[in-house]
N, C-alpha and C positions, 0 to 999 in steps of 0.2 A: 470546402476543402480547399486544404495548401493551396497556392500558386507554387508552378514549376520553375517558370524564368520571370525574369524582370529586367525590361533594357537589355536583353541579348544574355543577361547574365545566368549562370546557373544558381537559384536560388535553395539553399537549405530550411529544412520547414521543423519547428520547434516544437514540440507539447511537454505539458506535464501532469503530474498525477490528478485527477480531480481535486480529490480532499486537500492540497496544495494551491492550486491555479483560485478554486473557489474563494481562500479566505484572505489571499495575498495578492487578488490578480492584477494592480498597478506597480508592483514588483516584479511580476515576472515580466511584464511588458516589457520594464527598466534593464531587467537581466537580460532578454531577449538584444536589446540596443547595445549593453557593455559586452557582451559575446560576440554580436556583430562587427561593434568597432576593432575588438580585439584580430577577429579572425582574419579582418579584411575583406568579407566576403559578407553579400545580401540574405538575409536571416527572414523567416517568418515566422512569429508565435501563433498559435491556434489555442482556445483552452476548449475544455469540455465540461459540462455537467455530469456525465454519469460514467463510472468502470466501463461499462462494457462497449460504448460509442467511442471511448478514447480508446480502447484495447484494438477493439476492431481496427478503426484508424494507423494503429500502427502495426499490426500482421498485415493489413492491406497494402504494407511498402509505401504511405504518405510522406513516412517523417524518416530523418536523418539523425535529430537529437531528443531523446527523451527524460523527462526525470521521472523514472516510474517505481514505483512500491516492487518491491521484492518477489511477489507473485509474479508479477506479472514481466519484470526484466530476466528470470529464469528462462521465461516462455521466447522473449523477445533473442537470448542468447542463440535457445536451441533450434528457431523456426526462420531466423534473419540471420543470424551469424552476430549480431549486436555485441558490442563488447563495453562492459560495464565500467568507467573512468573514474569516475570520485563521488562520495558518499561523504554524510555531513561527518564532523568530525566530532567523536567522540559520545556517539548517540547511537543505538540501536533501538528498533521500531519492538516496544512492547504493549502488550495488553493488558487490560485493565476489567476484572469482571465486578461490573458494578450493578447495584440495586437500587432503589428509594429510599433513603433515610424515612421515610414514612411507611414503610411495611417491617415487620418485623423479623427479616433476612438479615443476620448478622454475620453467619460464615458459610460454606459448605456442605453442613449438617444439615442446616435450616430450610437447603430446597423441599420445595415440594414433588408429588411422586412427579407429576408431569410437569415438565420445566418448562415455559414461555422464555426463548431466548432471542433479544434484537439481535440483529447482527448487519451491518451495512452491507455486505453482498458476499455470497459464496465462495466467490474465486478471489478471494486475499488473504493474506499471509495472517492477518488477525484472525481472521474468521480460525485458521488454520490454528495457528498459537491459542488461542480460546478453546479449542477442542482438544490442546497439548494438556490446560488446565484441568478440564473437567477430566477425561481420563487418570493424570495423575491421581486425583479424586477420588477414583473408583465409580464414577457416575456411568452407569449404565446409559448407551446413547440411543436406547431404545425408547428414554425417560424424555426426549430433548422436543420440540417443537419451535422451529424458528419463525419470527416475524424479519423479512429480510427489507429493510429499510432504504436501500440504495445510498445513505450518506449517513455519516458519522452521527452528524446533527441530527439526523434521524433518528439514531438509535438513542441519543440523548433522549429525543422528544417522546420516544415510545415509553422508555425506563421511566418519565417523572410524569408522565398520563398513563400509567397501570398499563399498559396495553404487554408489557412484558415483566416478569417478575425479574429478570436481570438482562444485563448487556455486554457484547464484546466492545470495548470500547478503548480504542487507538490513544497511548497513554501521551502524545503530544495533543490530541483534542481536549484532555481532560483539563491538561494542564494549562492548554490556552482558554478553557470556561470562564465566565465570572467566579467570582468570589461565591456570591449568591447562590449558582447554578451547583458548585462543588459543595456546599454546603446541602445542599437537598439529594446530593449523592452519597451510598456507600461503597467503600472500594470492599469488597469480601476478598478477590484472591488478586493475584496478578502474577507478570510473567518476570522472571530475570535470568532471559536464557543467554541473551548479548550475542546474537548470530546473524539477524535480520536487520536489515538497514534498506531504506530508499537508497537509488543510484542514476547519476546521470550515464546515460549509455547511448553510444555511437554508432550511427550503421556503417554499410561498407562505403559509400562515398564521403563520412568523414573520414575514414582510418588514416587518409596521410597525412591527417593534422591533430590524432589522437595525441603526441606527445605536447603540441601547443597546447590544445585546448586544456588538457588535463593540469599545465602547469598554469593557468589562466586560471579556472577554478581554484585550483589548491591554494593560490599566491593570494588570492582577493582579499584576503584579511591583513596583508602587507602595503597595501596601498590605500588612500582616504575614501576613494569612489567605490572601491570595492567593500570598505568596513560599512560604508551608509548602506550599497545597496544589500549587504550582509542582512542589516539590519531591519530592514525594508520585506525582506522574504524569509525574516526567522530563526537565521544562522547564527553561527559563531565563526563557521569557518566549513571548508571541504576537507579532504584526505585520499588519497588514492585508496583504489580497487584491487587488495593484491588477486592471484590467481589462486590461494588457497579457500577464501573466503569464496569465490564464484564457483570451487568446486565444491565448497561443504554445502552452500544454500542450494545449489544444483541439485547434490545427491540427496539431501533432505523433500526436496518437491517430489523426485523419481520415486522415492521410497515410501512415503509415506500418503502420497494424493493419488497415489496409482491408481485406486478402485480396489484395489487387494485384499486391504483392510475390510472393507465393507463384506467382502464374503465369508472373512473369518468372523466377523462379528455377528453376522446373520448366523451362524452356524453355532456360535457359542452362546447368544442370548437368548433367555426366556421369552421374550417380549418379543414383538413385531417393529423392525426398524422402517425410518421412513427414508427414501432417500435424500433427504434434506438433510439428513444428520453424517452426510457424505461430502467432503470438497473432490470433483473432479476436473483433473487437472491437464493443462493443454489441449482442451477440446478446440477441434477447429470452427471459425467464425461462420462458418454457413450449415454446421451441422445439425442447427436448432438447439442444443443444451448450453445454460447459461452459469 
């Protein structure tokens, strides 16, 4: 658990979406030092191995600064009054629907009647956008059986080892995979919605420094140390988040992940639909749902 005081000073607590901290952990520790120096305030960085533990810790008011996936930061805005301030420049979160190159699935029409889909976690935007793709292709959700792996590396493994017919893969994970791994995958569909993004979000204790922190993040590419650090954590730079972007993604979450669509689909589908075909948004961490 993060500490709250060091040498009598109030300590800021910082964490990062597990997909990012898991692949660039040393760089994120250096980012913590960089931000600490520019803010002139003690900051503690903590990483998590899984989505659930990270989300629960933030929802328990343990953090002041979070680099979060869009599904999570919508919750933090609504439940904790967090404010998204900076996002990756010229990059949006997209999903690839991938199969193994060794199987005869060339396109969505080739999918079997019952489709085994590997997904990192039901409460992620990548899962939600993956469902968008299947909806657009008129795939009945009653045909879906999910294998939740807990990570995008787990999705890769499930596809390549034949544990799933296809998988919802975060585009950055595909791009960061080795050439050998990409050669063993086949992209059968992809999103190009350009509306969702990870973001740095600040809690109430950091609101007085919102303008300063936004400037620090968005000007990293203008100084030598910041440029090196951006390379370490895999970004070209950051840009401010607008109120319209926050409203757009929040509205999408409210409308699409509300659970009302589950009722409509069950009423119109000719097949029995499992609960895993739906994403339930904004669940309380102590409610027993995941």
